[in-house]
C-alpha positions in Angstrom: 0.0 0.0 0.0 1.4 3.4 -0.9 2.0 6.2 1.6 -0.7 8.3 0.0 -3.2 5.4 0.5 -2.2 5.1 4.1 -2.5 8.8 4.7 -5.9 8.9 3.0 -7.1 6.3 5.4 -6.0 8.4 8.4 -7.8 11.5 7.4 -11.3 12.0 8.8 -14.1 14.2 7.4 -13.0 16.8 10.0 -9.6 17.0 8.3 -11.2 18.4 5.0 -11.0 22.1 6.0 -7.3 21.7 7.1 -6.3 20.0 3.9 -8.2 22.7 1.9 -6.3 25.4 3.9 -3.0 23.8 3.1 -3.8 23.5 -0.6 -4.8 27.2 -0.6 -1.6 28.1 1.2 0.6 26.4 -1.4 -1.5 27.8 -4.3 -1.2 31.3 -2.9 2.6 30.8 -2.5 2.8 29.9 -6.2 0.6 32.9 -7.1 2.7 35.3 -5.0 -0.3 36.2 -3.0 1.4 36.9 0.4 -1.8 37.8 2.2 -3.5 34.5 1.3 -0.3 32.5 1.8 0.1 33.7 5.4 -3.6 33.5 6.4 -3.0 30.0 7.5 -0.7 31.1 10.4 -1.7 32.0 13.9 -0.7 35.5 14.9 2.0 34.2 17.2 3.1 31.2 15.0 6.7 30.0 15.0 8.6 29.0 11.8 11.9 27.1 12.2 14.6 26.5 9.6 16.8 23.9 11.3 19.5 23.9 8.7 20.2 27.6 9.2 19.2 27.7 12.9 16.7 30.5 12.3 13.4 31.0 14.1 10.8 33.5 13.0 8.1 34.6 15.5 4.7 35.8 14.4 2.7 35.8 11.2 3.9 39.4 10.4 7.6 38.3 10.7 7.1 35.1 8.7 5.3 37.0 6.0 8.1 39.7 5.9 10.9 37.2 5.6 9.2 35.3 2.8 7.9 38.5 1.0 11.4 39.9 0.9 12.9 36.9 -0.8 14.9 38.1 -3.9 14.5 34.9 -6.0 11.9 34.1 -8.5 10.1 31.3 -6.7 7.7 28.5 -7.8 6.0 25.9 -5.7 5.1 22.3 -6.7 3.3 20.2 -4.1 4.2 16.5 -4.4 2.2 15.3 -1.4 0.2 16.5 1.6 -0.4 14.0 4.4 -1.7 14.4 7.9 -4.6 14.2 10.3 -5.8 16.2 13.2 -3.3 18.9 14.3 -0.2 17.5 12.4 0.4 17.8 8.7 3.3 17.4 6.3 3.7 18.9 2.9 6.4 17.6 0.5 7.2 20.2 -2.2 9.7 21.3 -4.8 10.5 25.0 -4.4 12.3 26.3 -7.4 14.5 29.4 -6.7 15.6 31.2 -9.9 15.1 28.0 -11.9 17.0 25.7 -9.4 14.8 23.1 -7.7 15.1 22.5 -3.9 13.2 19.8 -2.2 11.3 20.9 0.9 9.4 19.2 3.7 7.1 21.4 5.8 5.8 20.0 9.1 2.9 22.1 10.4 1.3 21.8 13.8 -2.2 23.3 13.9 -4.3 24.6 16.8 -7.7 26.2 16.3 -7.5 26.0 12.5 -4.2 27.9 12.3 -0.6 26.8 12.1 1.1 27.5 15.4 4.5 25.9 14.6 6.1 25.0 11.3 9.4 23.4 10.7 10.7 23.5 7.2 13.6 21.4 5.9 15.4 22.0 2.6 17.4 19.6 0.5 19.3 20.2 -2.8 19.3 17.5 -5.5 22.3 15.2 -5.9 23.5 12.7 -8.4 23.0 9.0 -7.8 26.2 7.0 -7.2 27.0 4.3 -9.8 27.3 1.6 -7.1 23.5 1.4 -6.6 22.4 1.9 -10.2 21.1 -1.7 -10.5 19.0 -1.3 -7.4 17.1 1.9 -8.2 14.3 2.8 -10.6 13.2 6.4 -11.5 10.6 8.0 -9.3 7.4 8.8 -11.3 7.9 11.7 -13.6 11.6 11.8 -12.9 14.9 10.5 -14.4 17.9 9.4 -12.4 20.8 11.9 -12.5 23.8 9.7 -12.5 27.1 10.7 -11.0 
């Protein structure tokens, strides 16, 4: 059974508004609609970037740091899974034409994100030693070293 099937079985009818809010968040991110993008956050939300050690406090600060990003950004959602107050979005964020993989873990309370942790990972080439073990992911090709 795929992860998406497992996740779908975990979601309850009460999760529909949260999933819709997440989908709108990522669509607004792609449109560059910062007001709609940040409507999902509680006023006192926290955003953590573990790789840089940065923490941003409050919806206004989160919006300001994203709104000031100098790159041309595009967002492709690969998967959203979750239930209740914990949701994970797997995305490709393209900065000035260069894709970066991102995982966003969002904790909700009262229909708003109160804490998000976002991880970023650059692409890398697959080593030759495992070429016979791998197959391409759907819609992708394997970049060989």
